[in-house]
N, C-alpha and C positions, 0 to 999 in steps of 0.2 A: 516421312514415312517412320520413318525407324521413333523416332521421337514420336510418333501419335499412338506407336505402338506399346510405347515405354511408359507413358505417362496413362495411370487407370483412370477410366469415365468420372464424374463426378458427382455422387447422387445425395440428395439432400434425405436427411436422416428425418424428418419431421414430413415432410411431402411425398416422398419417395421419390421425389423429377428428377430427372437426369440433366445434363447439359444442352442434351440436343434436343428437350422440349422447350427448351426458352434461350437463345442464345447469351439476349439481351440482359439475364436475370445477375444480380450480384452474390456471388458465393465469396463464402468465411470459412476462416480451418482455426476456429477460437481455442483452440485446444490441441492436448498431447496424443488425442486419439487419431488413429492412425484406420487404414482401409475404408470400409464402407459408411464411418462415423466418423472422419473427419472432415466430408466437408457441409455445409450447410447454407441454404439459404440467406443473405442478409433479413429481409422482408419475414423468412420463417423464424428464424432467432428472434428478430425484434416483437414479435406476437408470444414465442414462448415463453418470452423475459415477463412482458405484461403477464402473462397468468403465472407464473412465479411468484413475481415480485407484489402483487395485489394489491398493487393501487402506492406501493413504496417506493419509488424512484429510486431513492439510492442505497436501494438492501442489495445486499451482494448478493451473485449469483453465482454455481458454480458446474459444471459438467456431471451429467446423471451417470457417465460410463466411469473418467478417468477420475473424477473429482477438482479440474480444475476449476481455480475461477477466472469465470468472463472478463477480461480486463475490457471495461467500460468507458470512453472520454467523452463528454459532453462537451457543446461547444462552447465557446469562449459569449457570458452574458455581463451587461452594465455595471457600472457599481449599484445602482438602485435595487435591479433582481438579487444581484448578491445580499446587497442588506435585507433587504425582505427573507432571503432564501434564510439569512443566519434569525433570526426575530422567529421564524416560521420554529423554527428546529430547536432553540432556546423555548420557547412556548410547550415542545410537544415535551420537554423533557421536563420542565418546570411543572407541568399540569396534575402531574399525578400526587405530587407534593403536595400544589395548591389544594388540592379535592381531598386526601386526607386534610390539612389542616382545616377546610371549614366542616368536613365531617366534627369533628374533634370540637370546636369551635361552635357547631350548634350544637352538642350535648353538654359542652361544657356552661353555655349561657343557659342549655333548661335546666339543668339541676339547678344552679341560680335560681330559675323562677322558679321552682319546684318546692325550693328552700325557705323563700320569701313566702309561698301561698301557705306554709306546712307552719311558718311560722306564729303567720299569722292567725290560723285557722286554730293553734294549738292555743297560744295567749289572748285573742281575740285581735279582732280589725284593726281599732282602733293605738290598743295597746303595741300591737306589733308590728306599726309603720311609725311608733314614737320610739319604740327603740331601735330601729336600725334607723333611720332618723339620726338620732345621737353616738351610733355608733358610729367605729374605724372604718371610711368604707374600703380600707384593705382586709379586716377581719372580714365586712363583707364576703365580699370576694375571695376568700381564702375559707368561711367557715359554712356559708349557705350550701355549694356544692357538693359539701361532706355528707349533711342530711340523710339525701337519698341514698349516699352509697354504706352510712352509718344502717339504714333500715336494709339493705341489701343483703348487709350482711349478720346483722341480727336475725334476720329471716331465715338465714340457712345455716343458724344451730340449733340442732335437731333435740333439743331437749328431753320430748317425749319419747322418743327412740329411746333413750337411756332409761326412761322408766320402764319402758315397756320390757329392754333384754333384765336388767334386773329382776322383775317380776317375775319372767317366765326361765330365767337360769334353777331360782331359787325357790321361788312357791310351788310351780309344778313340778317341779322333778322332786321336792317333799310330799307331792301328795301320792308319789306311785309307791306301791308296795313294797319291798325291801329285794333283791333279786327278779327284779321283773325287769321282761326281758323287750317291752316296748318299745319303738321307733321314738324318737323325737328328733321334730323336723329344725334346724340349724337355723339360729337366731344370729340378725342382724341385718348385714345390706341384703342376704339372699332370702331374707324373709319375705314373710307377705307385707303387701305394703310400700314395699322399695325403691318400689316406682318412680315415686313423687320425687324422690332424689333428684334422678332425671329431667324433671323438668323446669328448663330457666324461665318458661313465658309464666309458669304457675307461682316459681319462687319470686319473680319479678312482679308480675300482678300486685302478688299478696302485699310485699314488702312495701308497696307504693301504696296502697290502696288502705293499708293500716293505721297512718294519723285519722283519716279520716271515717275511719269505723273506732279507732280509739275516746274522738271526738261522742259521737253519735251515744257507744254505750255509756259516758261517762254523765253526759244529757241525761239519758235514760234512769238511771241507777242512781246517781249523786246529783239531785237537784240541790239538795239544801246547801250543796258547798259554793261557798260565792267566789272565789275563784276559778277561772277555766282554764287555766293551768294546770289545777289541782287537780279538778273533774275530767281533763282530758288524760291524765298519768291514771289515775286511780281506774277511768274507765280501759283502757289499756291496758292494766294488769288484771284486771276482770276478765277480760275479753283472751286474753292470754293462756288464762286458765281456767278458763268455759273451756273454751278452743283447744286446750290441753289434756282436760279428763277427759272430755269426748273423744278423742283422739288417740288416747291410749284404749280407751274400755273398746274401741271400735278395731284398733290392731290383735287387743287379747282376743279376742271375738276370732276375731281370722287365724290367729294362732292356735286358737282351740278348734276350729275346725281342721284345720290342718292336721292335729293330732289322731284325731277322733277319725278320721279317713278308712275306708277299709275299701282293699281290692277285693272282687268278688269271681267267686269261681264262674268258669266258662259255662254255658247254661249246653245239657244235653236235648239236645231238641229230637221227639217223635218224627219228624219229618227226614231224619237220616235215617232210622230204621225202617223206614217206609219206604224210603229210597231204595234201600235193600233189599223190601222183600220185595219189591216191583220191579227189582233186576232180577232177583230170585225166579219168580211168577214167568217175567221173559223168558229165561232159560229155561225154566220146566215146556214153552209152548215151541219152542226151539227143540226139544228132546221130541215134543212128539210128531212134531213135521217130520224128525227125519226116521222114525217110527213108521209115519203114513209112506214115506217115499220108499223105504225098503221093503215095505210091503208090496205095492205097486208093483215095485221091481219085481 
């Protein structure tokens, strides 16, 4: 009896059952906790571990109270199961690197294909095949993927912005009278039209479509040129110039709109005065009512 009184009754901190509720239950004390959180049913702890590990049976789990890592022991397994387990762990560790390799390989071969199609589009189908067949394979594998890279980098060069910036800094300031206090908006990345710098999709699509547009413009404007390569180069230059002029003009007009904007005064509405008058009329009615009440008294 003395020993029974000295030992506290076991309480499971998961299901809150005591040892009197189920005499055949298996109890375990897996951590350094004392008192009411010391004991737990083996089955309750197993379910709690499954919820924490979320399918990862080998993951470490610690006590939420004292932080002690639970010591989990697995039964011995045969050599075949051990071999399969090691293979599964190796595949789990290697799969992220394999996925990265697949993505990089896909991008690389897509760049190679795009470069080959661009070469045939610029110099002609037959001549492009002839050039690539006679070229060194290593040169093709290294050179063709650089074509889309060069196009994207070239698309990122904003020469139109430099022209607009110079135009705005010198031409418009000289047009203002001396001593003018007129505000001029800031020029540069904070100015109008600066949002297209951040459009990755617009830059990428414009760079990849540029060879097709250059070839189309070359066929329309330079039909007398016999060489397909020269036509495409001239068409690309003409397209860039036309697009640049239109873009400079558009941005300059946007800047002029910003310069000539004005902030208007707050309009004084007659409704406010009418509201005040109405309030005054109500006050007069109240005075009349007070007078009548005093007369009745």
